VEXFILUM-566904 format. One record per residue (C-alpha): residue number from 1; residue in three letters; x, y, z. Coordinates in pm, whole numbers, plus 50000, padded with zeros to 5 digits. Example, Ala and Ser with C-alpha at 12.3 -4.5 7.8 and 13.67 -1.06 7.14 Angstrom:
// residues 2
pos:code:xx:yy:zz
1:ALA:51230:49550:50780 $
2:SER:51367:49894:50714 $
// end
This chain:
// residues 403
pos:code:xx:yy:zz
1:MET:50000:50000:50000 $
2:SER:50134:50342:49908 $
3:PHE:50148:50619:50167 $
4:PHE:50289:50964:50212 $
5:PHE:50350:51199:50502 $
6:CYS:50261:51566:50503 $
7:CYS:50263:51872:50727 $
8:CYS:50069:52193:50672 $
9:PHE:50125:52533:50823 $
10:PHE:49838:52749:50693 $
11:LEU:49529:52814:50900 $
12:PRO:49234:52567:50881 $
13:GLY:48999:52860:50835 $
14:ARG:49118:52900:50478 $
15:ALA:49057:52533:50389 $
16:GLN:48756:52622:50173 $
17:GLU:48989:52814:49942 $
18:ALA:49233:52525:49901 $
19:VAL:49294:52379:49557 $
20:PRO:49430:52024:49494 $
21:VAL:49796:52006:49392 $
22:GLU:49943:51671:49297 $
23:GLY:50221:51525:49087 $
24:TYR:50510:51281:49052 $
25:THR:50882:51288:49121 $
26:PHE:51107:51103:48883 $
27:GLU:51467:51090:48767 $
28:THR:51599:51245:48447 $
29:GLU:51635:51033:48133 $
30:ASN:51325:50830:48229 $
31:ARG:51517:50629:48488 $
32:GLY:51223:50571:48720 $
33:TYR:51001:50733:48980 $
34:LEU:51158:50852:49305 $
35:SER:51016:50770:49647 $
36:GLN:51082:50956:49972 $
37:VAL:51149:51287:49799 $
38:GLN:51080:51568:50044 $
39:ILE:50877:51841:49876 $
40:TYR:50843:52186:50031 $
41:PHE:50577:52429:49911 $
42:LEU:50713:52782:49959 $
43:GLN:50533:53112:49922 $
44:ALA:50687:53280:49617 $
45:GLY:50755:53614:49782 $
46:SER:50865:53532:50137 $
47:ARG:50985:53176:50065 $
48:ASP:50814:53068:50385 $
49:THR:50732:52696:50397 $
50:ILE:50358:52650:50431 $
51:TYR:50333:52279:50345 $
52:LYS:50563:51979:50303 $
53:VAL:50509:51624:50191 $
54:PHE:50705:51310:50094 $
55:SER:50651:51125:49769 $
56:ASP:50529:50768:49811 $
57:SER:50675:50445:49669 $
58:THR:50539:50531:49322 $
59:GLY:50674:50887:49328 $
60:TYR:50326:51034:49383 $
61:PHE:50250:51326:49614 $
62:SER:49950:51552:49678 $
63:ALA:49853:51863:49875 $
64:HIS:49582:52127:49905 $
65:LEU:49694:52490:49883 $
66:PRO:49514:52827:49893 $
67:LYS:49522:53032:49576 $
68:GLY:49849:53211:49523 $
69:GLU:50203:53194:49386 $
70:TYR:50431:52914:49505 $
71:ILE:50761:52737:49458 $
72:ALA:50782:52358:49485 $
73:ARG:51124:52259:49620 $
74:ALA:51218:51889:49597 $
75:GLU:51507:51740:49794 $
76:LYS:51650:51389:49805 $
77:TRP:51995:51266:49903 $
78:VAL:52239:51234:49607 $
79:PHE:52009:51441:49384 $
80:GLU:52032:51810:49297 $
81:PRO:51762:52015:49472 $
82:LEU:51490:52121:49230 $
83:GLU:51272:52433:49244 $
84:LEU:50967:52481:49025 $
85:PRO:50751:52799:49040 $
86:PHE:50376:52750:48988 $
87:SER:50043:52924:49041 $
88:VAL:49732:52799:49220 $
89:VAL:49412:52943:49072 $
90:GLU:49074:52777:49021 $
91:GLU:49159:52431:48885 $
92:LYS:49370:52141:49011 $
93:VAL:49744:52177:48955 $
94:PHE:49960:51888:48832 $
95:LEU:50341:51903:48878 $
96:LYS:50611:51691:48719 $
97:LEU:50930:51716:48924 $
98:GLN:51222:51579:48727 $
99:MET:51536:51547:48944 $
100:LYS:51897:51513:48833 $
101:ARG:52129:51275:49014 $
102:LEU:52451:51424:49149 $
103:PRO:52779:51284:49012 $
104:GLY:52875:50979:49216 $
105:TYR:52729:50645:49316 $
106:TRP:52457:50521:49546 $
107:PHE:52604:50226:49737 $
108:GLU:52347:49971:49866 $
109:MET:52487:49687:50077 $
110:THR:52342:49373:50235 $
111:LEU:52512:49209:50535 $
112:ALA:52516:48832:50570 $
113:SER:52720:48560:50737 $
114:ASP:52981:48380:50529 $
115:TYR:52864:48043:50404 $
116:ASP:52969:47746:50197 $
117:SER:52783:47552:49928 $
118:LEU:52594:47348:50190 $
119:GLN:52469:47643:50392 $
120:THR:52231:47931:50341 $
121:ALA:52351:48283:50416 $
122:GLU:52192:48439:50723 $
123:ALA:52120:48810:50738 $
124:ILE:52321:49005:50997 $
125:THR:52156:49271:51209 $
126:GLY:52282:49468:51508 $
127:ALA:52615:49556:51346 $
128:LEU:52828:49866:51397 $
129:ILE:52864:50034:51057 $
130:GLU:53105:50325:51010 $
131:VAL:53203:50518:50699 $
132:TYR:53494:50761:50698 $
133:ASN:53600:50998:50420 $
134:ASN:53980:50982:50415 $
135:THR:54007:51263:50161 $
136:LYS:53821:51512:50378 $
137:GLN:53915:51337:50705 $
138:GLU:53560:51335:50837 $
139:GLU:53298:51085:50947 $
140:VAL:53025:51018:50692 $
141:LEU:52808:50761:50865 $
142:VAL:52792:50589:51205 $
143:LEU:52519:50330:51266 $
144:LYS:52535:50165:51608 $
145:ASN:52351:49837:51663 $
146:HIS:52194:49882:51319 $
147:PRO:51861:49695:51325 $
148:TYR:51859:49607:50955 $
149:PRO:52082:49386:50738 $
150:THR:52101:49660:50473 $
151:PHE:52246:50009:50458 $
152:ASN:52318:50263:50188 $
153:MET:52536:50567:50131 $
154:ALA:52655:50806:49863 $
155:LEU:53004:50787:49715 $
156:GLN:53110:51121:49571 $
157:PRO:53384:51169:49306 $
158:GLY:53734:51259:49419 $
159:ASN:53709:51080:49753 $
160:HIS:53858:50776:49923 $
161:TYR:53627:50611:50176 $
162:THR:53691:50347:50441 $
163:ILE:53391:50139:50546 $
164:MET:53414:49925:50859 $
165:ILE:53154:49663:50957 $
166:ARG:53184:49511:51304 $
167:LYS:52971:49275:51508 $
168:LYS:53068:49067:51809 $
169:GLY:53122:48705:51709 $
170:TYR:53241:48793:51356 $
171:PHE:53563:48910:51198 $
172:ALA:53548:49281:51121 $
173:LYS:53522:49373:50755 $
174:ARG:53713:49671:50618 $
175:ILE:53627:49805:50273 $
176:GLU:53819:50069:50079 $
177:ALA:53629:50263:49812 $
178:TYR:53800:50498:49565 $
179:VAL:53588:50721:49341 $
180:ASN:53789:50899:49070 $
181:VAL:54095:50875:49294 $
182:GLU:54441:50732:49217 $
183:GLY:54343:50629:48865 $
184:CYS:54021:50450:48972 $
185:ILE:53688:50552:48823 $
186:LEU:53532:50329:49088 $
187:CYS:53745:50078:49279 $
188:ILE:53606:49890:49578 $
189:ASP:53817:49642:49773 $
190:GLY:53664:49406:50027 $
191:VAL:53310:49347:49892 $
192:SER:53220:48985:49822 $
193:ASP:52992:49052:49530 $
194:LEU:52939:49380:49351 $
195:GLY:52747:49472:49041 $
196:PRO:52530:49740:48883 $
197:GLY:52189:49785:49037 $
198:VAL:51880:49612:48904 $
199:SER:51689:49929:48819 $
200:ASP:51965:50191:48832 $
201:ASN:52255:50091:48609 $
202:LEU:52577:50286:48566 $
203:THR:52557:50559:48305 $
204:SER:52755:50537:47985 $
205:GLY:52999:50793:48119 $
206:LEU:53053:50591:48440 $
207:THR:52984:50902:48644 $
208:GLU:52678:50797:48842 $
209:GLY:52450:50508:48925 $
210:THR:52350:50263:49195 $
211:LEU:52563:49968:49302 $
212:LEU:52432:49665:49488 $
213:GLY:52670:49448:49687 $
214:ASN:52683:49170:49943 $
215:ILE:52912:49199:50243 $
216:THR:52980:48866:50412 $
217:LEU:53127:48846:50762 $
218:LYS:53321:48537:50871 $
219:PRO:53219:48394:51210 $
220:ALA:53495:48430:51470 $
221:VAL:53457:48109:51667 $
222:LEU:53698:47911:51879 $
223:ASP:53928:47683:51673 $
224:LYS:53824:47860:51353 $
225:THR:54111:47823:51104 $
226:LEU:54201:48072:50833 $
227:ARG:54461:47999:50570 $
228:ILE:54718:48271:50496 $
229:GLU:54793:48259:50126 $
230:ASN:55130:48315:49956 $
231:ILE:55361:48279:50257 $
232:TYR:55678:48136:50103 $
233:TYR:56026:48081:50244 $
234:ASP:56355:48017:50071 $
235:TYR:56471:47655:50078 $
236:ASN:56585:47545:50423 $
237:LYS:56537:47899:50561 $
238:TRP:56288:48085:50774 $
239:ASP:56363:48450:50698 $
240:ILE:56060:48665:50615 $
241:ARG:56080:48751:50245 $
242:PRO:55931:49076:50107 $
243:ASP:55645:48887:49940 $
244:ALA:55563:48711:50268 $
245:ALA:55580:49043:50455 $
246:LYS:55298:49180:50237 $
247:GLU:55073:48891:50344 $
248:LEU:55174:48918:50710 $
249:ASN:55084:49288:50698 $
250:LYS:54728:49175:50623 $
251:VAL:54738:48962:50938 $
252:ILE:54854:49267:51134 $
253:GLN:54560:49465:50997 $
254:MET:54317:49185:51084 $
255:LEU:54444:49165:51443 $
256:ARG:54416:49542:51481 $
257:ASP:54061:49542:51347 $
258:ASN:53969:49252:51578 $
259:PRO:54128:49338:51914 $
260:ASP:53937:49070:52105 $
261:ILE:54082:48756:51945 $
262:ILE:54387:48548:52039 $
263:VAL:54533:48339:51759 $
264:GLU:54784:48067:51688 $
265:LEU:54998:48101:51377 $
266:GLY:55074:47752:51251 $
267:SER:55336:47658:50993 $
268:HIS:55316:47331:50799 $
269:THR:55561:47151:50572 $
270:ASP:55524:46875:50316 $
271:ALA:55633:46517:50393 $
272:ARG:55970:46532:50217 $
273:GLY:56269:46527:50451 $
274:LYS:56303:46391:50803 $
275:ASP:56004:46427:51031 $
276:SER:56204:46580:51318 $
277:TYR:56377:46830:51090 $
278:ASN:56046:46940:50935 $
279:LEU:55905:46994:51282 $
280:GLN:56198:47217:51382 $
281:LEU:56194:47407:51052 $
282:SER:55820:47477:51074 $
283:GLN:55857:47601:51431 $
284:LYS:56132:47844:51328 $
285:ARG:55922:47968:51038 $
286:ALA:55614:48015:51257 $
287:GLN:55818:48201:51518 $
288:ALA:55975:48425:51254 $
289:ALA:55628:48519:51127 $
290:VAL:55503:48589:51480 $
291:ASP:55810:48801:51558 $
292:TYR:55745:49006:51245 $
293:ILE:55380:49062:51342 $
294:VAL:55469:49163:51697 $
295:GLU:55761:49388:51605 $
296:GLN:55627:49548:51288 $
297:GLY:55260:49563:51382 $
298:GLY:55280:49642:51752 $
299:ILE:55060:49342:51830 $
300:SER:55084:49220:52190 $
301:PRO:55276:48889:52211 $
302:ASP:54998:48768:52442 $
303:ARG:54761:48765:52142 $
304:ILE:54958:48543:51903 $
305:VAL:55137:48211:51951 $
306:ALA:55378:48036:51710 $
307:LYS:55327:47665:51644 $
308:GLY:55525:47446:51403 $
309:TYR:55342:47133:51291 $
310:GLY:55595:46997:51043 $
311:GLU:55427:46724:50841 $
312:THR:55190:46607:51116 $
313:GLN:54876:46760:50960 $
314:LEU:54890:46685:50588 $
315:VAL:54582:46782:50387 $
316:ASN:54619:46516:50119 $
317:ARG:54765:46168:50051 $
318:CYS:55127:46282:50014 $
319:ARG:55283:46105:50309 $
320:ASN:55630:45953:50332 $
321:GLY:55700:45722:50040 $
322:VAL:55403:45840:49831 $
323:LYS:55489:45988:49492 $
324:CYS:55317:46323:49445 $
325:SER:55333:46620:49212 $
326:GLU:55486:46952:49317 $
327:GLU:55137:47103:49324 $
328:GLU:55021:46837:49570 $
329:HIS:55322:46897:49796 $
330:GLN:55252:47271:49783 $
331:GLN:54907:47213:49933 $
332:ASN:55075:47089:50250 $
333:ARG:55325:47377:50272 $
334:ARG:55088:47629:50425 $
335:THR:55052:47885:50702 $
336:GLU:54729:47909:50900 $
337:LEU:54573:48119:51173 $
338:LYS:54352:47957:51434 $
339:ILE:54147:48133:51701 $
340:ILE:54249:47990:52038 $
341:GLY:54086:48244:52270 $
342:PHE:53927:48582:52326 $
343:THR:54021:48887:52532 $
344:ASP:53789:49123:52720 $
345:SER:53905:49425:52519 $
346:LEU:53550:49494:52393 $
347:ALA:53409:49538:52742 $
348:GLU:53398:49914:52688 $
349:GLY:53301:49892:52321 $
350:TYR:53480:49930:51990 $
351:LYS:53739:50197:51920 $
352:PRO:53585:50441:51667 $
353:LEU:53697:50398:51307 $
354:SER:53798:50765:51295 $
355:GLU:54043:50705:51580 $
356:ILE:54180:50386:51421 $
357:LEU:54250:50570:51097 $
358:ARG:54401:50868:51278 $
359:GLU:54644:50635:51456 $
360:GLU:54732:50467:51127 $
361:ARG:54803:50803:50964 $
362:MET:55017:50902:51258 $
363:GLU:55211:50574:51239 $
364:ALA:55267:50616:50865 $
365:GLU:55390:50972:50911 $
366:LEU:55631:50872:51188 $
367:GLN:55756:50579:50980 $
368:HIS:55816:50810:50685 $
369:LEU:56000:51054:50911 $
370:LEU:56218:50773:51048 $
371:GLU:56299:50641:50700 $
372:SER:56398:50988:50586 $
373:GLY:56664:51006:50857 $
374:GLY:56467:51196:51120 $
375:GLU:56430:51127:51489 $
376:VAL:56158:50939:51672 $
377:ILE:55913:51166:51854 $
378:GLN:55722:51035:52153 $
379:LEU:55361:51155:52164 $
380:LYS:55102:51114:52433 $
381:PRO:54774:50938:52342 $
382:GLY:54557:51173:52138 $
383:GLU:54841:51417:52060 $
384:GLU:54895:51531:51701 $
385:LEU:55231:51586:51536 $
386:PRO:55359:51943:51572 $
387:GLU:55273:52157:51270 $
388:GLU:55638:52218:51176 $
389:ILE:55702:51841:51173 $
390:ARG:55396:51782:50954 $
391:ARG:55524:52044:50707 $
392:ASP:55864:51875:50698 $
393:ILE:55699:51540:50624 $
394:GLU:55494:51686:50339 $
395:LYS:55806:51848:50192 $
396:ALA:55992:51517:50211 $
397:LYS:55703:51332:50046 $
398:LYS:55685:51589:49765 $
399:LYS:56062:51567:49710 $
400:ASN:56046:51188:49687 $
401:ASN:55755:51204:49444 $
402:ASP:55938:51450:49222 $
403:GLN:56250:51234:49199 $
// end
């Protein structure tokens, strides 16, 4: 059933002079009717609002106004405000309010639990949803204990957004969205499934449109195992290579985004070589990875444990004496994370996304300063870098970019 909401401000005594005014709101280029458009009826001279109404699910609205001169002003998020002058005389007035979408994208997301082929996805409600504009360094959206499994937002050109979805019992999900930034017309990292909307497709110029996506959260349960891809070591060594460091940096980010979990980092080998040697080698590799995470990421050593399994937990048939291909052996040479406990760090709630990103910016600036030959500056919690230091960092960055 269609419905609309309205408020009137003129006196009931003039009701006998009122004339019906009705119409529709729709998008330019015949792209459909628009619901929930707020329409203000303003007196032409004073611009005082004497009546307001929302369009219903079919774009329809109606009102009764005394005779006179008016302006209909239509407003809806991500659309340009529209004003249309009109006169109310003796007969019913019909208005067609055609609204133009602002450059950018309407982002509509659905939250669900991660699932496999034997399970059905379950909708997630009660999540903490935060959106931060990194370009402008300001919060865009904060939804606490959101009662619905869906949310939407506008992505404007020239901006980099970070979206964080958190709910107790699940791994946090961080999404980075770039809109006409760093060579991306629209680049979104972290969404499980993304495609043009059903009714609102992207325009030919790729400048606007609606995107529908599914965000799946992985359950964070005890003994849950996650495989870390692309962790390789040189033969008979356990040093952290640059390619492995990139993957371990993702683990650091995951542990920062999920401060309440305690994990075991397990290293596994294939069955070739002596069992005792493989056990020792895997332990050294696991410990090297943990040391990197603790030292480079500032993760408490109480939250991550190294465990070398050698060839004791093979995932296929390739045991001692069995002839296997290199690909089959590679399946056994793996690094995994397993949840082995939880902390009480969420007793006072989650750290705001804006604060997390501020700390990350601060860390990056200090790291850049250190790499450029500067000194380490100790700051108290919440303190910003001195302005003269920030200027020096920007100068150093610009110099490096120009070289």
